[in-house]
Phi, psi and omega in degrees: 000151185268136172298161180291144178304144176106344181288300182208180179288152174255137188238133178284150177248018178089322178256349183165160184293145180206132178289149179274118178290138177102327181283353178250028171101001177292143186293322186237110184288334178281126181275111184265024182297149181286153181301340183289338183231286188297313182296323178296320178297320178301315180296322179297314179299318182299314182290331176291318181289328183234068184298337183269003188302315182300336182262020181305136175284179180297155184301133182252091182296327181294333181287348183271046181284167181305336180289344182280092187252159172285143187245138173233165181295164192319305189227017182205181177262010180270151180279168174297157180300322179238084182298141182258115178286173174075029183274003181100163187245010184269343178205183181265132191275027175253182182280176187297153177304136184288120182295343182278344179286134183305148184303315182298317180294322179299318180300319180295319179298315180299314183292322179297318177298320180292322178301320181299313181289330177295322179296316178300318181297318179295321176301318181294320178297319178300316180298323180292324182281346187306313181287348185294321184294310177296327178296318179293324181296323181279344186296332182265002180271178180286340179234072181289143173287313177225156174283162178302318181297319179295320180296315181295327178290314184292319185258024184303123173071358182292321177299318179297316180298318179300312183295322178299312184286328178293316178299316179299314181298314182295331179279323185281324187305307181297330179293323179284322180295320180256056190288137165210170189293343184264359183296139177241138181214007180302325181296330179292316179292324178296318179294318179300315180295324182292345181260014182292345177301332178296319177298320180298316179297319178300314182291323178298329182271350191304313185298316180296318180299316181295314180297320179297314180299319181294317180296316181296322181294324181286327187261352187226110183295322180298315180295323179299320179294318177298319179300316182293319178295313181294324180298329180290338181298313181198090187292346179276351190235323194292136181292339182269357184292159182301327179241075188279001182306327182300332181299326179302325183270339184300309178298323179295319178299325179295316179294321178300316179299313181294330178291320175299318180296319178299320175303311183293321178298316179298322181296329184246021175244123179302146184298335181267004178287141180303334181286336192302307181295329179291318178293322177301315181295318179298320179296317180298314181297317182296317182291322177296324177298313180298320178297317181293324178296319180300330179292328191264336188273134170264107182282067185282139178230141181296133181248270182227172180267137180282167179303334180277358180089003180274160180276127175264127184239150176278128181257319186201145173211159180178170180269128177229153177267120178259139173269105185236121180053041175082358180233159183272132178230135176276123182241155170255117185256132181242123177255114176260175184297341182223005183202147171250132185236129180254125187222167171222152180288133176286150172281122182237156179291157180300133178092345180268153180293137177285147180221159178262150175246121182285125177271320177191163173217155177224120173299141183297334178293336180258356187270131176227151172260113181296137175295152183310317183288342181268345185291148179277153177303136184285139173300153183302118180263128178284108179262137179280131178303146182304322184294331177289322177295317179294321177300319180294321176301319180295318178299316180299316181294324177297317179296320177303316180297320180294322178297316180296321179294319179298317180294318180296324180270010181052050181289175183292139181296331179294319179294319179295317179297323179296317179295319181295322178297317179295320180296319179298316180300317181291319179293323178297317178300317180295316180297324182285324189258352181280318187299141180223352184276119185284140175224101186254132171241145188233135173271121185300346178275001173146305193268146175249154177230137184240123172254154174242125182243160178262351188224129176292331176301314181294318178301318180296320179300313180296315181298314182295319180298319180291314182295327178296318179290328183287350177288343180277168181282094183255147178240147178289152179202166173234128179279135173289166182299324179291315179299319179295321179296317179296315181297314180296321179296331181284342186298323185296317182278338182272340188304144176257339176254111188265328186241148173300134187285070175238153186293334180291347176273354181285149173288157183299330184268004176284152181297133177284355182089184184260139175237123180149220184231127176260122178261121183234131171250119173268108187279294189199177176212151175213165181112002178282139185277336178214159183296144179202171175267111195239144174209165179238151170236155180241131177241143171227156179274146182202127180057037173090356179217163183267145176225148178283131186244335184204159183212132177282169173287163178278124177264116192273143169046064183212157171254349180225076181296141177240087184282309183049049181250138181251140180229148174248115186248126179281128181255136179232079182074033186277147179234348183216148172244130177246139176240127178242137179249127186240154163258123183289134179250130179250008182276111184289348177285346180272026181287128177277116184288349177289330179219011177056037177236145177288135183270119175269151184274128175281120180272333180185161180207150179204167186223144179232134177285139176255095183259127182304326182283334185257354184284127176289136182246340183253306185255150176294141175241120181273144181211167177232134177244129181263135182213109173055042180084354179258140176246121178252127181261131181212163174231154177207156170209165188235139174241121182291163184299319183292325178291325182289344180285341188289129173253120182245118179300147178291141180285329177259137184263014183272334182275200178241331180284133179076009180250142181305141184295328179293324179293317182294312182294325179292317180295319182278348185056047180229163178273328179235133181307142182305319182298321180293315182297315184290318179296316180295319180299317181292319178297318181289334181286317187219009182232002186290340178256007179290126180297126177076022179302133185079340177266321179285133181290140172273168178290124187299323180294323176294318180298317180295325178295317178293320178302313180297321181294317179293320179296325182271000182055045183299133181291337182269016185299324181292324177293317178301315181298319183291335181267343189279149175302138188295330178291332176290322178293316177298320179294326178294319178297315178297319180296322179300312180292325181290330184265004173301141182298334168221154185298158182303324181269011169070148176294321186300320184268357185305310180301323181291321176299319180297320181282324181296318182290341181274353180294143182269323183287121184302319182294318180295319179296317179302310182299316182295312185293325177289321179296322180296322176298317180298333183281349180288150171301148185306314180300321179294315183294312183297318179296319179297315180294323178298315178294320183302312181294325177297313182296326177295321178293324176297316182293336177297336180264020184307320180303334182261312186269355177063020181249103178277172176302320181294320177301315182293323177294323179295321180288313189265337185306303180298329181292321183275338185244341186307123185289158177287176193304314184297315181291323186293334182299330180274353187245328183256104184275327181239116180298331182282347185268080185294329177263054180290172179303318181296317181297320177299317181294323179300318178296317182295325179298308181295321180298324179301312182289327178293326181274353182280146173306160184312135182250124182260135178300316182296317180295321178301315183288332178287332182293123186258007178291134179242134176229148176292142176283352175276077187294000000 
């Protein structure tokens, strides 16, 4: 029953409001009730409030975005008159924290709520440990219930988890009870997060513990009775309970809860408060833990019974693009313990239950992955040109901007829905047409099926999940029509992925992700058992799917590669960074006929959440990601889009970077800066056929070395260029143009370029765009034309280097046109909108000149037609 309003604050417990015992004057905040009464009552209340807890899915680190806030009632810290239980356990079921409540008071409310749920968790741990003491006491007698080894296996790390949380609770409680604005507690959360390795050890042991408990229960009547009694204490938690799967999720739910609390604390902690960096660090550690757990957990759910009477469980599901009869189809693929089923959603009338239609299935006993040399030549796949994909991204971003404007102006909901529908259609098209990585599965009885994926990480996940299941004793079978119907019918309720992964399916309060530049240094790796040729790739998500963004060099014949390579990765609404470690294969017989590429072996893979609140922006933050026994050390920091727009002139005028192009050419007595000529010459000499030239990031340390050499006018610059990786040279050229104090096409003419490219009449556009070139200062114009002809020569090798004119325009357009800080303030309204209208126009301007017949400096100057630049 609820105390009367006005006595004290009401605090949520995540599943429903609950007062914090002890904060209202009780002498002992720890509830020492015996498991026979109070703890059982606690468990009963918990299960009533959270009836769905045992079926919790795997921890969703992505769902813990900044929008996921703790909720309190509208204008006070009091609960509703009639609190509604059963609101779920992933967040607090009240409304958003009131912005009018002082920041300090908000922190206390958040912490008090967390203390309440922490106490319940400690009670549950105590109840779980209760049977351990009598079991240990009998272990040394002549008639032991369990051996010491069995007890240690079943109760592995539970005592440690209990002690960690008790220490945390005992330290935090007095700080909240004696609250004042100067209290610091970030170190407590940081310490709690640093001990999450204990949870990892507990989860790694979980399967063995469960199997041991089940065997002991079946073979030992005394133990079975203890299990039943203990199970009654808290059936949602105890490892000995008949359905102990929920225990696997309980610790994860605890980390998830503390991660939500860290979000809320950060939201209500001033950036200059001593706790702020400590809470940031704790949040980062917690999210990385949740990501690593997601890699390891199989969220299996009971589906239907097989003909042999065994339970068939869902292991994994997701949306994949299948190449069927020459066209791309989006399928929902379900991997069960003994079969993979490919389905699509049926079109159903409004109000009717949605159902899946099975397209095909393959028993895992019959499923094989053809070796590259055994695969058949792939039928001709219609690939969409890169420029069409980029155009679609621009359209999507434009619609996003229009939706935001409508919302800001409180536009009609019908107009917003119309825009969202259009955005979904465009994103669906992009999702369908972007993937190019082949993933073929073959039925040994004859037929093959080909999927196209956008991420090698994803392909590896599917392959590994299937191969893990195939290690068991599986038998071939054929499903009857009724069995197939039952299995397909179960897919809708069993699925773990409910929505097509497009941003238009996101809720309004979900994190939009990061927009800007992620700087990553891949330092080294260790844990390899034998020497190999090793490299890493980096993937980030963008527009609902993952793409590979960078690749280290191959470190040959080593067990401890030392790459120390830095990359700058452009983020477009990204929420995750994936790192994959490969062994390079030089055997040409391993050619995959689906895409004519040699298949390299994935040695390990891992994922890190990119959270806006936890991302370091000033200093590098070093971290280690563990993958399949391998540890990769890396550092990262983030630069937001608005910060990356700033052009800062060099303070010293002796170098070339950050110095006006007219000053450099005058000093050098040249028409085109020496750095531009030398970089272009080197790229054309040995990099024009390099796949992804200008798109693939070069090693940042190499780029900085070249920058310093050009700035110092080093005599050995030509030797350095000949020895340097070609992507570093391409990166140096891009950096030079990016660091000009004003863009190559000038701030003054920027508005005119934007208006000129928007003209519809071809003749008017031609006259305007040519006149704008004539209006450039001579050093700028000559350098631009020199670069233009080079980029056209690069695009001529598109079949080999995969760099079309549109790709090159996308890379160089914003660099050559992006306005300096003063000008940009009037043009970029949303820092998060990397594909803003201006950026799209910048790409289109360069693309116009790239697609134009050769432009001669002399002819431009001979032309005497004059047009106003005020188009």
